[in-house]
N, C-alpha and C positions, 0 to 999 in steps of 0.2 A: 734666858733671863731676862725680864722684863723690860723693856725700857720707858723710861720716864716719859710722860704726858704724850703716849702713845693714843693717837686717836682711837684705833679699832676698826674706824669705817672712813673710805676718804674715797677719791675720784676713782681710783684705780678697782679694788674693789665694787665700788657701783659698776663698773664699765663691765666687771668681771659676772656680775649678775645680771644684765642689763645683756650680756650677749650667751647667760644661759638661757633666759625667760624668749630671746630671737630663734636658737636652737630649737627649746622645748616646743614654741610657735611653729618654726618648719616642722619639727617631726613629728606634731600632731597634725599638719596640712597633707604634709606627704603620706600620713600613713590612710589616710581618705582615701588621696587618688589613687595609692596602690592598691585599696581595698577594692575598689570600684575597677582596677584594670589588675584584675589578678595572673591574667596571660603574661604581665610584662614585671619582673623582679625589682624595677630599676630602682621608682620609688617608694618599695616597701625597704628595699636595701638603705638606701638613703636617711631615710625615717629610723631606722635603727643605728645608723652613722650618726645621724645627727642629735639623738637621744646620747648616744656613750661622749659627743661631744659638747653638749649642753651640762651632763652629768661633770666633766672635767673640769668648764669655766666653773662651774657649783664647788666643786671639790675646791680649787684655785680659791675662791671668795673666801669660803669658810676657812685655807691655812689660813690664809693671807690677814684674816679680820681674829681669829683667836688670841686669846690672853694667856693661855696656858699651852703644855705639851699636848694635852688629853686630847682637846680639841683641832689641835693643828694635826696630830695623827692622823684624826678622823676623816680630816680633808683630805688631808694625802692619800690616804687609802681608797678615798672616793675617784679620786684621780686615777691610780694606782690601777683599779680596775676598771674603771672606763677606758685606759688604752689600752688594757689587754681585749675587752672586748669589740674596740672600733675596729683591730687590725683584721680580723675575718670579715667584718662588716665593709670596711675599706675595700678587700678583694671583691666579693660579692657584686659590689657597686660598681666599682670599674670595671669587672667583667659585661655586668648587664649592660653599660652602660656603650663601651668599647663594641659589644656584641662579641667577645670574642671570651667565654668563661675561661675561670683556671680551669685545671684539671682537677676533675673531682679526687683522685688521691691526695693532691697536694690540698686542695681544700679542704680536705676532712683533717689532715694531718695538721694544719692550723687551728680549728677551730677544735678538734683535743686538746693541743697543748694550750689553748687560749684559756678551754673549758678548768683545765688542772691548774692553771697561773690564776686562774677567779678564784678557784678553792681553795688556793694554797693563800693567797691574799686576803681570805677571808678569814684562816684558821693562823695564820702569824701573828707575832705581839707586837708587829710594828707595819711592814708590806710586805710584799711578793720579793722588793726590787731592795730592800732593804734590812742588814742582818742587827742595825746600832741606829736610834735615832733620837737626836737631842736639840735642843733649844739654842739656837746661832741668833746672832747678833744681827736683831729687827736690822730692816733694809728702809731709807728716811728714803721718799721722793722728792725728788726738785720743789713741788710743792707744800714739801711739809708732811705729806701722810708716810707716817709706817706701817712696815711689812712684818708681820711674823714670820721668821726661817725656822728652817730646822736643816741641822748639821748632822751626817751619820756617815755609817760604813755600805755601799753599794754591794750587794750580794750579786753570788754568779749569775742568776737569773737574772737580777737587772742587766747586766749586762748583755747576757744573751737578747734579753728580749729587745734592747735598743739596737743590737746587731739587724735582726731579725726585722723588726719595723722597718729599718735602712732597704734591707734587701725587698720587705715588700713595697715601698714607696717606688726606689727602681725597676720594679716589675711594672708597678701602674704606670708611671710615668713613661715606661719603653712601648706600654699597650695604647697611650694618649698619641704618642712618636705614630706607631703605627696603623692608628688611625687616622691619623692627621696624611699620611701618604697615600692611604687609598683612599680617596676621596672626599672622605668626611673633614673636611679643612677647619671647619669654625667648632665643631664640636670637640673635636681634637684638642685645638689651640687653648679652648677654654678648660679642660678638663686637663692638658698639662700644666698651664698658669697654675690654675688653683694649686694642682699635688706641688708645683715647684712653691709656692706661698706656702704652703703646709710643712713643705720638707726643712726650707730653709727656718722657719720658726720651728722647726724640730730640735735643728741644729743648733742654734742661738740657744736654747733652754740647756740643750747637752751639755755641747762645748764650752759658750761663754760662760754661760751663767752658774753651771754646776761645775765644769772641769776647773775653768781659770778662776771661779771665784769672784766674778767684777759683779759689781752692788747695782746689776741690771734685774729686772723682773723677766719671769717668761710669759712670752707670749704666743707660745703654742694654743692659746685658747683663740686667742684673736681673726686666728688665720681661718678661722672657720665663716668667716663673711664671706670668704672669697667662693666658698663652696654654695653657700646662699646666694650669692650673687650667679654661679654656673647654674644653680638648678633654676633659681629665677628666670635666666635666660631662656635655658632649654626649658624651662615647660611653659614659657609663652612660647617659641619657636615651635615647641611641639601643640601645643593649643591653636595657631596658625594655621598651622598645617592642618592637623587634624578638622580645626574649620575649614578650612582649605577642601581636603579630603571628604567631610562632609558636602558642602555648598555641590563638589564636581558631583557625586555617588546621587545626592539629591536632583541634580541635572540630568545626571544618566537613567535615572528612576523614571523622572518626567518622559525623558526620551524613549526610553523602554516600554514607559505606560503609553506613551502616544504610537509606537510602533507595535504594541501590542494590542492597542485597540484599531488600529488600522489594519491588524492582521487578522484580527477576529474579525472585522466585519468583509474583510477579502475571503475571509474562510467562509463567512456564512454566505456569503454572494456566490463563493463558487462553489459550497453544498447547495445550494437553493435555486443555481441560476446554469443553463449551458454557456458553456466556456467559448462556442463559437459563433452562436448569434444573439448571446445577452438575454434568452428568452428563457421563463420557468423551467427548469426542467422536471425528471418525473417524481420526483421526491415530492417537490415545491408542489405541485398539479395534483397533484394525492393530495396535500394538508388541503388544498385551495378546492376542492372540491366535497373533503366531507366537511369542510363547514360552509360552503352552498348545499349540502344535501341537508345539514342539518338548518339550517334557515327556509329549505325548502318547505319541510315536514313542520317547522313550527310555524310559518304562513300558511300551512296548506296549498302551497304553488309548484310550479313542475319546471325546472329546469331542462339541458341538454347537455348532453357528449358529443363533439364531433372527433375522432378518430380518423383520421389524414396519413397515405399513405404513397410516399411518390411511388407513378407505376413506370416510369421508364430510367429511375436514378443510379441501379446498379450498374446497368450497360454504358451510361456517360462516366461513372467512377470507373469503370475498370476501363476502358478505351481510353478517357483523355487524361487522368489522373485524378490525384484524391483534392489537389489542389484548386482542380477545377471543380471538383464536385463541394469544396468547401465553397467554393461564390455560390453556387448553385443553392448549397443552401441557404447561405447570406438572403440570396435573393427570395427565395421561397418565403422565409420569415418575414421579410419588408414587404412583401406581398398578403400574406395573411394578415398581417397589422393593419395595413392599409383597406381590407373589408372586412373587417371581425368589427362586428357590434360594441358600440364605447364601452358596455359595462362588462366587457366580456373578457377571460384571459385566454392568451396564446400563449402555448407552452411547447417545450420538444421533448419527444421523450425519451431519443437516442437514434441515431445511424437516422434513415429517411422519413421520420415517424414523429406529426405534431400532435399537437392536442386543441379546441377551443373548446373553452368551456363558457356556456351561455347560465347565465345566473336566472333562478325563478324570477318570472315575470309575468307568468299565465296559471290563471285558476285552472283551467282545464286542460289535459293531456294534450287532445288533438291538434287546441293551439298552440301548443308549446311544443308538437309534431311538426307544424304546418311551419312556424316559425323557423324552426331549427334545420328542414328540409330548405327552406328560402334562402338561409344562410349557406347550407351547402350550397346547391344551385350556383350561389354567386361566386362562391370559392372557387368552384369545377370551370366556371366559366372565364375568371383571371387566372387561375392555373395554367389555366390549355393555350394560353397567351404565349406563342415562344418568347424564350429568355436571351438577352443579348450579354456575351459571357468571354472578355477577349477575341473580338471580333470574330465569335462565333454564333449561332442564329440554334438556341438547342430548344428542342421540344419537350417537355417531362411529362405535366398533366398527373393525374391524380386519381384515386379514390378514396370514400367517404364513407363510413360506418356512423349512424347517430344510434343513440341511446337514451332513454330520457330519465328524469332523475325526480322524486324515488320511483316511480312507476316500473323502472326496470330495475330496482335495488337499492337496499338502503347503506351501503357502503361503496365507498368510492371503489374499491378492488373491485364489486361485484358490477357496478353500472359501467365502467373502464372495459370489462371483460365481455359484455354486453354489445358493447361497442364494435368491440374487436372482431368480434362475431357477423357483425354488421358488415364489418368493413373486407371479413375474409368471405362474406358472399358476394362484397358489390367488385372483389375482383375474380370471382370464379365465374362471375356473370358476364365478364368483358372488359372491367376496368371502364377508368374514367366515368364513374357513376356512382350515387348516392344511395343506400340502402340503410331504411331505419328497422330497431332489432322490432323483430316480432318472434314468438316464444316459441314457433316451432325452432326458429334459427337455432336458440339454446336444445331442441331436443337433436336436431341432425348436431349437430357440436358434438351431444355429448354420445349420440351413437356413433359419427366420426371416433372422438376417442377409445370407447369400448371395443372400436376394431383391431383403431391402435395397437392397444396394449394386445388384444388377442391374436395378431401377427408377431407380435415378440413374442408371443407365449406358445401359438404355433409352432414358430421355427426353434424354438427351444426342446419342443416335447418333437417335434416332427410329427404336427399333426397335416399335417400337407398328403397331398396323393397326385399321382400323373394318371390322367383318362390316355386314349390313344385313339383317332378317331382315322380310320386306314385312307390311304390315298393308291387310286387308278390309275390307269392310262384307259384310253379308250374302248380297248378291247377286252377290259374289265379284269386285268392282270393286275396283281396286288403289284406296288411297287415302292407302299413307306406307311407312313402313317405320322402324325401330326400329334404331339404331347400335349397336352391341355393340364393348365394348372387346376385341382380343384381343392378347396380348402370347407369342411364340414365345422364349423363354428359350434363351437358344445349350447350356446342357448337360441343361436341365431341359426343355425342350423347351415343349409348350402350358402354361400357366402360367392358372389359370380366376379368372375375378374374383373370384372371392368369398375368392379367398386372395392376392391380390395389394391389392386395392381396403384391405382395411382398413389395410395395413401403409402405403400410402401414404396413407390418412386419418392413421395415429399419425406419421409422419414429418411432415407437411406437405407433400408430394409429389404431393397430390390436387389443388391448385389450379395446380401447371402439369401436368399430365396433364390437368383440365380442359378447359386453354384450350388444348391441344393435339386435343385430340377436337373442338371448335366447331371450329379453325379448319381442322380436316380435315374434315367435315362438310360446314362451308362452299363448300371448294376443292371437293367433288364435287359438290354442288348447282351449283355454277357450271358445272362440265365440262358437268353431266347437260342442263344450259338451252341449252348450248353448241352441245349435240349432240344437240338434240330428245329427248331422254329420255323419257319420261312417267313417273316415278319416284313418282306419285299425291300431288305437291305440298307433303309434311310430310314433315319427316326428326324423329324423337323422338330423346331424347339424356336419358339418366341424370346427375339432379345429383347428390353428395355433400350431405348435411347441413352439413360441414364449408364445403362453397362457400355453401351461402344463411346460412351464418353471419359473412361475410366482410360486413361496412358495405360493400364497394364493388363488391359482387360484382354489381349489377344494372346501375352504369355501367360497368363493365368490359366486362361482355357486351353490354352496347349500341354500347358504342364499335367492340369485335372484330368484331361483326356488320355493324355499318357501314360498316369500314372494307373488307370483304369485298363489299359491294356485294349484302347478301342480305337479302329482308324480315325482321323478327321472327317472321311468323305463321308463315313458312315452318317453324321448329323449334318444337318441341310439348319440353318440358321436364316431365321426369318426375323428382319427388321420394317419397322414403320417407316413413311416419308418423312414423320418428324425428328426421326435421329440425324436428319440429314440438315434440317433446318439451323441448327446451331453454328455448329462450327463445322462447315462442308467440307475443309481441308482435311482437320486433324479426322474428320471421320472415315473420309477418302482414304486415307494411310491405314487406320485401324482396318478398315474392308479389306484393304489389299495384302496386309499380315495376314490377315486371315484365311486368304483365296490362297496364300502360297504355303500357309501349312497343309493345304488340303480341306478345309472345310467349304460346303456346295453355301451359297447365299441366295436368298432369295427376298424378296421386297415386295411387304403384303401390303392388300389395300391400296393395291395401287390404283391410282386415277381418284381416291376419294381425297387426296390434301391438293398438294401443291407441285403436282407431278411439272418436271422440266425435261423435257428432252436431250436437253443441252449437256445437262450435266449424266441422266441417266446412262448415257453412252460411255459415261467417264467410268462409270462403276463398275466391278467385279462381280458382277451377278449371274445366277445359272437360272433362277427362274423369277416370272413375274406373276402373282398370284392374283386372279381378277376379284373385286370385291363382291359380297355376297347380295347387294345391292343391286348391281348390273343384272347379275344371275337370275336374282328374283323377277327383271323384267323379262327376259326370254321367254317369247312366245314364238310356236314354228309359224304363224301366218304373216307376225310381224318381226320387221328385221331388227336389232338392238344396234346399232351403228357404233355404240362403245366398247360393247365385248369383243365386237371384230375391231375394233381399232386394237386395243391392248393385245388382244392375239397377232394383230399384223404388226406392230411392235415389236411382239418378244421373238416373231419368227425373224424378222430382220436386225432383230441385235444379236438373234442366237441363241436365243433363251426360250428355256421349256415355259409354258405357260400352264398355270393350274387354278380351274373353276373352283372355288370355296361354297360354299353352301346350295349344291344341288339336291334339289328336295322331289323332280319330278322326271319322269321319261320322256318326257315332251323335252325339257333343258338339258337332258342329255342327247335328248336327239339332236338339237339346236348346235351344240358343243363341236358335237362330234363333226357336224357339215361346217361350222367353221371353224374345223381342225387345229382346236385345243389338246393339248396332249395329256392331260392331267386333270380328273376331279376327285371332291372328296364332297360329304357332304348325308345328309339323313337316307336319300336314297341309297346310297351305298351303305352305310351303317352308320347309327348314334356312336357320340365320343364312350368307348367302353373301359371297364377297369383294367387293368394289366393284367388279371387271370381272366378275365373273360375276352379278353381282347387274344390274350392265347387259344382260347377254345373258340373263338371265332374263324380264327383262322385254321385252325383243324379245320373246322366242319366246311368251310369252305373249299380248302384243299379236298377234302374226303366229296363234297358235293364235284368239283374240277375233274377229279377222277374217273366217277362216275359217269358223267357225261363225255368225257372221253371215249369210255370204254363202250357208252351206246351210240356216239359217231362211227365207232370204228366196226 
């Protein structure tokens, strides 16, 4: 029943409407924030919760200001629906806020129940919580405002919802307490305080107002102010933390950008500069040279490239260590910088190779060549000066190859290659010299490359062959033969061993070629024995210094000869004095191993190198070979002291002496008179192929048999 002088609207109702507006405003605000932070549902859940509480406040205002039963029931239906939907929204919000979401089955059950009750609330004649409703006695507030009230009977669903809401609030406060205990004290305390205020307001409306029937209005809608305060403080804290994080991130990004910039500069410097000397490296030098060549072609001028290689660096590096070698390279770099022209570029290509780039400054190629050779001469003079490294005085020296551009190439790689060819020529002609690239050097380099490729092919296809030159004693008896390697190139024809053996030594092919020579010689020896060919019993084979230097040479040779079924004493290994000039002690150990195995050893070309009687008597030699230059000087009327000296040395050291290159009967007579033991040469027989040698041996044996029969 209506009350007389019912104002219909007053301070309390206005406060509820203000509360609803505030809640709707907060909902919109946090909805916008939540839409931007989709990874975090806290703000979206609070926006839904705020909408529910705003609707609850608006429904209370409509119910309190109603003037009849029907609008009051509509207001109460709004309040009931908002309260139903607020429960799952509260669970989602508290779970996101504390970082401990409710279990999905529980949350799903609550959401399903809330949705069902919300639908029931829409279709029931009253609300989901009431079975009957009637107009109650108006509530008059102290300031005279009259509020419309409703009386009715609470349904089972209403009682169940109330107890479920208590359970949800207790669960939420437990989560706030856990958050507080885990270290998030401020956030946990604020959430717990807000939940407590809301829970007290809920108990006030349920117990004091509804149950006890006290004439006090429900205050649960106003408790939402605590949640607005909570999220305001929380949002401010998050924004502050976010701002600090952004500032920290920006600072880290700036620091990272600075580090990256410095790293890029370091990487760029490392990519284009040598780490030891600080000079430009090969890549940077090639880029610079390409630019200089382009400038030279555009200005019709000429520049030069000086390729520098240290002569004795490997010896220093191996004997004194890499740390001393690094100090030497640093000193060399400083020396080159001090004598290089101002406009030039000094770079290190790697190892002990440097390059100096002289920019285009001469309109004439001859002038550019003269200028470059003058610079090279100055550098040779400077590099020839001894270096003081760690209380040591070291002599290094260098060789220089010079190439012009664009005279010798229009690409950087071509010019560098020409300078490298000139450098190789400077080294091969005695070192400590500078050579200017000339066209014939390219042809020589191409020919050498063709020979190198041909050697590999010949080794794979076994295009080599052995020739044999007989060796006889001073009575003409055959004592053996020297095996001589021959190579018939498909295009070049017969290539002299003096040409291809050095290439084989430089490329490392000498080991495989030497093994093939041993194998071929053993095969011929075995065949001749099977055919009863009297070849004298010994075959001499030339051994390279590179083979002697190999640590496994003696054992490998012994295994190879044993596998062929040949006695080691059948082979005489001839080595030159150059095999002893490197590591004499190591060479001596190898020769002693070979002698102990049973091989005969001969020193070839004795007297033409750096012969030393001091080490000669230490070597387990069986033969001394007199060089053909001494034999060519023999004349019957003029005594040759050198050949006589070699023969006398051999006799005193207990070695047989063999003269090579004997071409005349006069030379044979002198050698017999001097007491030489053996000889070989064109006077006896030219080198023969294996079949020809076998035929020659047979013919000689027949001739000797006829002479013996006639003499008898």
